[in-house]
C-alpha atoms as one frame of an Amber mdcrd trajectory, in Angstrom:
protein
  -0.020  -0.003  -0.006   1.190   3.546  -0.745   1.035   6.687   1.374   1.440
  10.111  -0.180   2.829  12.850   2.011   0.606  15.923   2.198   2.251  18.911
   3.825   0.051  21.853   4.796   2.244  24.977   4.658  -0.092  27.747   3.464
  -0.686  29.779   6.640   0.514  33.320   7.177   1.880  32.629  10.685   0.134
  35.549  12.433   1.492  34.691  15.873   4.933  33.929  14.483   5.099  37.153
  12.474   5.811  35.438   9.139   4.646  32.337   7.285   6.162  29.362   9.060
   7.079  27.787   5.729   9.775  30.506   5.440  11.190  30.083   8.933  14.641
  28.528   9.139  15.807  26.012  11.711  19.464  24.953  11.598  19.721  26.729
   8.240  16.863  24.801   6.622  13.435  26.276   5.874  10.668  24.514   7.773
   8.872  23.764   4.466  11.972  22.055   3.115  12.563  20.216   6.362   9.025
  18.871   6.589   8.886  17.834   2.901  12.249  16.039   3.332  10.966  14.227
   6.418   7.904  12.978   4.499  10.092  11.707   1.651  12.648  10.077   4.022
   9.776   8.431   5.896   8.681   6.700   2.701   5.902   8.933   1.379   5.543
   8.986  -2.421   4.582  11.376  -3.824   5.019  14.392  -1.541   2.628  17.301
  -2.083   3.128  20.680  -0.437   0.236  23.117  -0.163   1.343  26.762  -0.188
  -0.624  29.997   0.230   0.694  33.049   2.041   3.793  34.392   0.296   3.803
  31.332  -1.940   6.158  33.038  -4.375   8.810  33.132  -1.617   8.097  29.652
  -0.282   8.041  27.832  -3.667  11.834  28.059  -4.266  12.408  26.498  -0.824
  10.488  23.327  -1.679  12.804  20.443  -2.589  12.879  19.185  -6.178  10.545
  16.336  -7.034   7.850  17.629  -4.712   4.482  18.631  -6.179   3.422  22.143
  -5.136  -0.252  23.133  -4.974  -1.469  26.611  -4.100  -4.613  26.925  -1.968
  -6.403  29.920  -3.409  -8.526  30.241  -0.241  -5.560  29.835   2.138  -6.606
  32.873   4.228  -9.773  30.941   5.191  -7.632  28.557   7.230  -6.292  25.030
   7.274  -9.539  23.641   5.829  -8.808  25.291   2.448  -5.322  23.829   2.418
  -6.545  20.361   3.259  -9.200  20.521   0.531  -6.650  21.679  -2.035  -4.188
  18.967  -1.091  -6.648  16.114  -1.020  -8.050  17.311  -4.345  -4.592  17.231
  -5.873  -3.960  13.730  -4.563  -7.336  12.472  -5.798  -6.449  13.718  -9.270
  -3.274  11.649  -9.496  -3.177   8.516 -11.621  -3.010   6.187  -9.850  -4.274
   7.834  -6.708  -2.296   6.833  -3.591  -3.965   4.441  -1.126  -3.651   6.987
   1.722  -2.523  10.519   2.532  -0.268  11.205   5.480  -1.155  14.792   6.457
   1.661  16.705   8.144   1.959  20.330   9.301   4.880  22.617   8.510   5.301
  23.768  12.107   6.203  20.435  13.713  10.014  20.206  13.634  10.008  17.466
  16.299   8.349  15.051  13.857  11.044  13.049  12.045  11.111  10.412   9.352
  10.709   7.659  11.942   7.264   8.999  12.941   6.264   9.243   9.284   7.423
   5.683   8.592   5.591   4.282  11.632   2.297   5.802  10.440   2.904   5.201
   6.764   3.238   1.480   7.459  -0.533   1.483   8.126  -1.455   2.914   4.711
  -4.601   1.395   3.248  -7.621   2.850   1.399  -9.734   2.694   4.609  -7.030
   3.665   7.136  -7.617   6.305   9.825  -4.630   6.709  12.154  -2.861   9.492
  13.933   0.335  10.009  15.813   0.058  10.346  19.601   2.709  11.715  21.907
   2.488  10.347  25.443  -1.105   9.393  24.677  -2.128  12.836  23.330  -3.386
  12.745  19.731  -1.417  14.876  17.285   0.084  14.924  13.773   0.720  13.546
  11.297  -2.626  11.949  10.539  -3.127   9.144   8.012  -6.342   9.163   5.961
  -7.212   6.356   3.562  -8.402   7.371   0.099 -11.909   6.116   0.939 -12.412
   9.087   3.321 -10.925  11.983   1.300 -14.188  13.311  -0.142 -15.953  13.226
   3.235 -13.003  14.939   4.932 -12.842  17.653   2.283 -16.581  18.243   2.603
 -16.239  19.034   6.331 -12.859  20.841   6.310 -13.579  24.457   7.190 -11.677
  27.299   8.773  -8.721  26.414  10.967 -10.226  23.136  12.090  -8.917  21.069
   9.171 -10.169  17.496   9.670 -10.946  17.922  13.365 -14.725  17.879  12.859
 -14.540  14.726  10.706 -12.316  13.007  13.260 -14.383  13.939  16.357 -16.468
  11.179  17.773 -15.059   8.473  15.452 -14.299   5.211  17.147 -12.148   3.794
  14.338  -9.183   6.206  14.716  -6.060   4.233  15.506  -3.706   6.144  17.802
  -0.070   5.305  17.113   2.234   6.172  19.974   5.241   8.132  18.717   6.454
   9.856  21.882   9.431   7.482  21.948  10.697   8.769  18.582   9.416  12.309
  18.183   7.658  15.320  19.588   4.349  16.694  18.389   4.817  20.209  19.778
   4.060  22.919  17.221   5.987  26.142  16.743   3.679  29.129  17.207   6.232
  31.826  18.061   9.985  32.271  17.517  10.501  31.309  21.190   9.027  27.854
  20.433  11.808  26.930  18.012  14.132  24.206  19.348  17.341  25.748  20.664
  20.747  24.226  19.983  22.374  22.568  23.023  24.706  24.886  24.972
């Protein structure tokens, strides 16, 4: 079974002060880092959804990665998720599943992606958990894409579709990663002293 990597990187980063896709950590833009992690974790293809300042972010995306622009990016994560799932559904052949990752999670490495990607199937619903707390990335089988896109609104992404479901498999990843997002410059991991 195949899992495509779907990186949502369209936001303007209001709290951060700049789109997080453009932020650098250890000399690498977060958009490049997250796309690389998806590829190294076994996702094929990798799709990056851009929006705010897309013209600046596009050159930072690694070669071989499909870039999609979410025209309604200012609406929130829902628009990015719809654009990304639509792009994946249009591929021939369409992947069995989409592993949805967020640009502002530098603690998620290729090991987390590989652990979730191993569950790829057309009817899969799984998400990473860190010390039992659900987080990202989230794996959605192709069977669910249209229903997810139909409910993805504002900044909630797939949260409404996921809420109340009893078939979501939580995959503990706290032993190999951290699901903490970067909302402000102070949240960026600091090099050891």
